[in-house]
C-alpha positions as CSV (number, residue, x, y, z in Angstrom):
1,M,0.0,0.0,0.0
2,K,1.5,3.3,-1.1
3,K,1.3,6.2,1.4
4,E,2.1,9.8,0.3
5,Y,2.5,12.5,2.9
6,L,1.3,15.8,1.5
7,N,2.2,19.3,2.6
8,P,1.4,21.8,-0.2
9,K,3.8,24.7,-0.6
10,E,0.8,27.0,-1.0
11,L,0.1,26.6,2.7
12,G,3.6,27.8,3.7
13,S,6.2,25.7,5.4
14,A,5.4,22.1,6.3
15,P,3.7,21.7,9.7
16,K,5.9,20.5,12.5
17,F,3.6,18.0,14.2
18,Y,1.4,16.5,11.5
19,S,0.9,16.3,7.7
20,H,-1.9,18.2,5.9
21,A,-3.0,15.0,4.2
22,V,-2.0,11.4,3.7
23,S,-3.0,9.7,0.5
24,V,-3.3,5.9,0.4
25,G,-3.5,3.8,-2.7
26,G,-3.0,0.3,-3.8
27,Q,-4.0,-3.0,-2.2
28,G,-4.2,-3.3,1.5
29,K,-6.6,-2.8,4.4
30,L,-7.7,0.2,6.5
31,I,-8.0,-0.2,10.3
32,Y,-10.1,2.2,12.3
33,V,-9.2,2.2,16.0
34,S,-11.8,3.4,18.4
35,G,-10.9,6.2,20.8
36,Q,-8.6,5.0,23.6
37,V,-8.4,6.6,27.0
38,S,-6.0,6.1,29.9
39,F,-7.7,3.1,31.5
40,G,-5.3,0.5,32.7
41,P,-5.8,-3.3,32.4
42,D,-7.7,-3.1,35.7
43,G,-10.2,-0.7,34.2
44,K,-9.1,2.2,36.4
45,V,-7.8,5.6,35.2
46,V,-4.0,5.8,35.0
47,G,-2.6,9.2,35.8
48,A,-5.6,11.1,37.1
49,G,-4.8,14.8,36.8
50,N,-1.6,14.2,34.9
51,M,-1.7,14.8,31.1
52,R,1.7,13.3,30.4
53,A,0.9,10.1,32.3
54,Q,-2.5,9.8,30.6
55,C,-0.9,10.4,27.2
56,K,1.6,7.6,27.8
57,Q,-1.2,5.2,28.8
58,V,-3.4,6.2,25.8
59,Y,-0.6,5.6,23.4
60,D,0.3,2.3,25.0
61,N,-3.3,1.2,24.7
62,L,-3.4,2.3,21.1
63,T,-0.2,0.3,20.5
64,A,-1.8,-2.8,21.9
65,V,-4.9,-2.4,19.7
66,L,-2.8,-1.8,16.6
67,K,-0.7,-4.9,17.3
68,S,-3.8,-7.0,17.7
69,A,-4.9,-5.8,14.2
70,G,-1.5,-6.5,12.6
71,A,-0.5,-2.8,12.4
72,T,2.2,-0.6,13.8
73,W,2.7,3.1,14.3
74,D,4.4,3.2,10.8
75,D,0.9,2.4,9.4
76,I,-0.9,5.3,11.0
77,I,-2.4,7.8,8.5
78,K,-4.8,9.8,10.7
79,I,-5.0,10.7,14.4
80,N,-7.8,12.5,16.1
81,G,-7.3,13.6,19.7
82,Y,-9.9,15.0,22.2
83,M,-8.4,16.9,25.1
84,V,-10.0,18.3,28.3
85,G,-8.1,21.4,29.4
86,V,-6.3,22.5,26.2
87,T,-3.4,24.6,27.5
88,P,0.0,25.1,26.0
89,D,1.5,22.8,28.7
90,N,-1.0,20.0,28.0
91,V,-0.5,20.3,24.3
92,A,3.3,20.2,24.7
93,A,3.0,17.1,26.9
94,Y,0.7,15.4,24.3
95,R,3.2,16.2,21.5
96,E,6.2,15.1,23.4
97,V,4.7,11.7,24.2
98,R,3.3,11.3,20.7
99,Q,6.7,11.9,19.0
100,D,8.0,8.8,20.7
101,Y,5.6,6.8,18.6
102,L,5.8,8.5,15.2
103,K,8.5,9.0,12.6
104,P,9.2,12.7,11.8
105,A,9.3,12.1,8.0
106,H,5.9,10.2,8.1
107,L,3.6,12.3,10.3
108,P,-0.1,11.4,9.9
109,A,-2.9,13.8,9.2
110,S,-3.9,15.0,12.7
111,T,-6.6,16.9,14.6
112,L,-6.7,17.9,18.2
113,V,-10.0,19.1,19.6
114,G,-10.7,20.7,23.0
115,V,-13.7,19.1,24.8
116,T,-15.4,19.8,28.1
117,G,-15.4,16.2,29.3
118,L,-15.0,12.6,28.4
119,V,-16.7,9.4,29.5
120,H,-15.1,9.5,33.0
121,P,-14.5,12.7,35.0
122,D,-10.8,11.9,35.6
123,L,-10.0,11.4,31.9
124,L,-8.1,14.2,30.1
125,L,-7.5,12.6,26.7
126,E,-9.0,10.3,24.1
127,V,-7.2,9.4,20.9
128,E,-8.5,7.5,17.8
129,V,-6.4,6.5,14.8
130,V,-6.7,5.1,11.3
131,A,-4.0,2.8,9.9
132,A,-3.4,1.6,6.4
133,V,-1.7,-1.8,6.2
134,G,-0.5,-4.0,3.3
135,G,0.8,-3.8,-0.2
136,S,4.4,-3.2,0.7
137,T,6.5,-1.9,-2.1
138,A,9.5,-3.9,-0.8
139,K,10.6,-6.7,-3.0
140,K,10.0,-10.2,-1.6
141,K,12.7,-12.8,-1.8
142,P,11.9,-15.5,-4.3
143,A,10.8,-18.8,-2.9
144,K,13.5,-21.5,-2.8
145,K,13.2,-24.1,-5.4
146,A,12.6,-27.6,-4.0
147,K,15.4,-30.0,-4.7
148,K,14.6,-32.8,-7.2
149,K,14.8,-36.3,-5.9
150,R,16.8,-38.6,-8.2
């Protein structure tokens, strides 16, 4: 599956934290991951009141879902984030954690929206992603020929 990261010159310099668009073509599959929050395996909020801790848990949860679907962070083409308490410090924490999962040359299209609340009062962040998997352009090694029995 061919992915093209688009940042038109008409919009000025390329954005630092996302791509304006990601185009996907060829054979493969799209994976839509539901919004993940900072619930730990026990179902309790991890990092109540701490944006950085919640971001880390959210991205760890997303990683687990992606892996279960046969995808990695290299396959992400779109991220939507929903943040309670959008402040410069919270956005900086979000971006710092996120950069540990993404490659600078292949940043997905991205949206971050400020919201007044999420499904639990202690949650500060919810993130959903779309991944495009398959159709690698890498050449596969030819299969080994079976030895003839004589």
